[in-house]
N, C-alpha and C positions, 0 to 999 in steps of 0.2 A: 170535514167530517171526522170526529174523534173515533179512533180505532176501538176505543173502549166500548162504544155502542155495538159494534160488530162482534167483539168478544162476548158481550153479554147475551147475544142471540144464541150462542151455544148453550149457555146456562139455561135459558128459556126452553130450548129443545130438550136438554137433559131432564129438566123438571117435568116436561110432558112425558118423557120415557118413564120416569119414576112414578107417574100417576097410574101407569098400567093401562091407559086409555088410548087405543090406536087412533081413534077419531081426533083426539086432542093433538096427537103428534101430526097427523095428516093435515090438520087445520093450519099448521105453520108453513105449509107448502102452497105455492101459487097454483091456481087451477091448471096451468099449463106446465107444471114442474115435471122434471125427469129425476128419477131415483135409480142410481146404479148401486144396489145394496151390497153389503159386506158378505152376507151368508146366503145369497141366492143368485142363481145364474140369470134370472129373469129381470129385464129392465122394466121399471114401473113408470107408466105414462099418465096416470090420473089419480085423483084423490082416492077413488075406490081401490085401485091397485096398490097405492102407497099404504093405505090403511090395512089392506090384506097382508102386506109384508110385515108391518109392525105388529099386527095381531099375533103373528107367529113369533116374531123376534121378542116381543114383550114377555112371552112365557118364560124366558130365561132371566127375567128381572134384571135387565142391563142397567148399569150405572156407569156413565162415561166421564172421562177426565182427559183434558187436552194436555199433551206432553210437549208439543211444539205447535206454534200458531204463527201464520204469516198473513197479515191482513193488508189488502190493497183496495182502495176505493176509486170509483170512476163515476162521479155524479150520483145518479140514482141506482148505481150498481156497486156491489161490493163482493169481494172474494176473500174467503178465509180458507187456507189450506195448511196442512201439516200432518201431525201424527196424534192420534188419540188412542186411549186404552179403555176397554170395557171390562168391568167385573161382571161376570155372568153367574147367576145363582139359581139354576133350574131346580125344580122340586126334587128332593131326595138324591141330589148329586152334589159333589163338592164344588165350591166356587172355582171358576177358571178366569184367567185374564187373557184377553185378546188385544193385541196391538194392531192398528190399521192406519193406513194413509187415508186422508180425507180431503175433499174439496167441497165447500159450501159456496154457492153463488147466490147472492141475495139481490132482490130488486125492491126498491122503496115504492110502496103503493099507498098513497095517502100518508098516514102517520106510521104505517106498519112496514117492516122489512119482512118480506116473504122469501122462502127458499124457492129458487127457480131451477136449481141444479144441485144435486147432492151425489157425489161419487165417493164410495168407501171401498177399500180393498185391503184384505189381511196382508200383513207384512210377510214377505216371502221367506224370511229366515225362520 
């Protein structure tokens, strides 16, 4: 399994963020996915809850970039973890940058790789 495929899944996810469509982002998650989001204390357990989180997060017009990536594959499972940075540009406010640690766990379903677990937490410094 080329790690390049797993790396490209972040680009697909970031493009969904840039679309501003929370449903498009949620569609990249498996039906049984768990999201431990960056800027919410609530764990999300379903597409509805994941879409709800992103509906609010997308108001900041996030644009992500990976700073460090570590990909491991295990058959039909893959993990990408590291550090990413988001440029946030909320209406009428200056742009801010947030760095966070991330883990995406993917499961191959048919031809698609879907997110089954996504953990993101702001850097403590």
